N, C-alpha and C positions, 0 to 999 in steps of 0.2 A: 096305695098298697101300704099296709101296716106291718111293721116288723117287730117281733117280740123276741127278746133274748133272755136266757136263763140268768139268774143271779144267785150269788152265795153271800149271805150276811149283808145284803143290800148292795153288793158290788156286782156290776154287770159282767157277764161272760160274753165278750164280743170276740171277733177274730182279728184283733190288732196285729197279730203275728203273721197274718196272711193265710193263704190256703196252700195245701200241698198239691203240687201238680207235676206230672211226669209224662213224657211221651217219647217213644223211641221204637226202634225195630228190634224184635227178638226173633232171631232166626229169620224166617220169611214172613212173619206177621207183624203188623203195626199194633202198638199197645199205647193206650192213652188212659191215664188214671187221674182222678181229681177228688180231693177231700176238702170241701168247703167248710165254712163255719156253721155251727148249729144256729138255726133261726126258724121261728114259726112265722109264716106270712099269710096275711089275709088280703085277697084282692077284692076291692069293693068298687062298685059303680052306682049309678042312680037307682038301680033296681035292688041293691043290697049286696050281700056277699056272693061273689061269682067264682071265687076260687080259694083254695086253702092248700098250703103245703108245709111240711115239717122237714126242713133240709138238714141232713147230716145229724140226726139225733144222737146224743151222747149217752153212754151208759157209764155212770161213775161207779167204779169197782171198789176202790179203797182210798183212804187218805194216807199218803206216804209220809207227810210231815204236817203236824198240827199247827205249830206256831213258828213259821220260818221268819227270820229277820230279813228286812229289805235293805238294799243298798241305799245309802244316803242320796237324795236327789242330786246333790252337787256332783257326785261321782258319775251318775247317769248322764247328767248334762255335759260333763267333760267328754264322756264317751261319744255322745251325740255330736258334739262340736268337732271331735277328731274324725269321726267316721262319715259324717254327712257329705263332705266334699267328694268322697269316693262314690257316693250314691249318684251324684249328678254327673260324674265323669263318663266318658265314652271312648271306646277304641274303634268304633264304627266310623268310617269315613263319611257316611251319609248323615250321621247324627253329630251335631256340633256340641251337644250337651243338654243340660236341663236347667230350667229356672225353677227353683223350689222355694215355696213360701210356707212356713209353719205358722199356724194361727192358734193352735190348741195342743195341749199336752194332757193326756188322760192316763189314769191308773186304773186298769181293768184286769179281769182275768182273761186268759186266752189259752187255747189248746196248742201245745207244742207236740208235734208228732215225733215218733221214733224214726230214726234214720231209714230203716229198710221196711217200714210198715205203713200201710194206708188204713190200718184198723185200730191202732193203739197209740196212746200218747199220754201226756200229763197236762193238767190244768194248772197254770202258774200265773202269778201276777206279772203284768207287763206294762211298761210305760210306752204309750203310743204317741208318736209325734205326728200330728195330723195337719194336713194342708193341701196345697195344690202343687202339681208339677206340670211343667210345660216343656215338651221336647222341641228343640230347634234343629230342623232338618235342612241340609244343603239344598235338596231338590225343591222344597217348599219355599225357601227364601225367608221364612218367618216361623214363629212358634206355632205349634199345633194347639188345638183346644186344650185348656188345662183340665186335669182330672183331680177331683178331691178324694183323698184317701189317706191311709196311714203311710207316711213316707219312710218312717223307720220305727221299728219295734225293738225294745230292749228289755230283756228278762230282768225283772225287778229284784230277783234274788241273787243271781250271780253276775249281772251286768253284761252278759253276752248279747251281741246284736243277732237278731233272728232274721234269717233269710225268708222273705215272704213267699217265694216260690217253693222252696224246700219245706217250709213249715217248721223248721227247727233252727 
């Protein structure tokens, strides 16, 4: 599978900030919504292209700020170091916590959704701290298989930590 992402001025728009996801009951009906990141995917096997999809295409409406200044990386790093222990903590009696290893930090664009909308948001520069996380569960007696992903995303303009489930 080949994944292609949009870029602006040579900087990739990935979804380091996560995707927006919500599920709950409204009245008597179940509601589940998801807004993943934009990507074009080609599925290829020995016979050639067997599938194509364009997930969550974005429509860029306007530029809100032309030349925003970014937080110095030292400030972003300090925020990461202060907030990362909370990412690995758990209040769940079955989950003993996480082992998190960061091996890469990227500066890309990411879509930040609006709080009460699955249709609109802003594209902002984001520092993505990427690596593996492994959950340690009491019932398993050992760590589960590690997953590689963005472990923390920080808005490069205002320094806020972005919740990967809420998307903002």
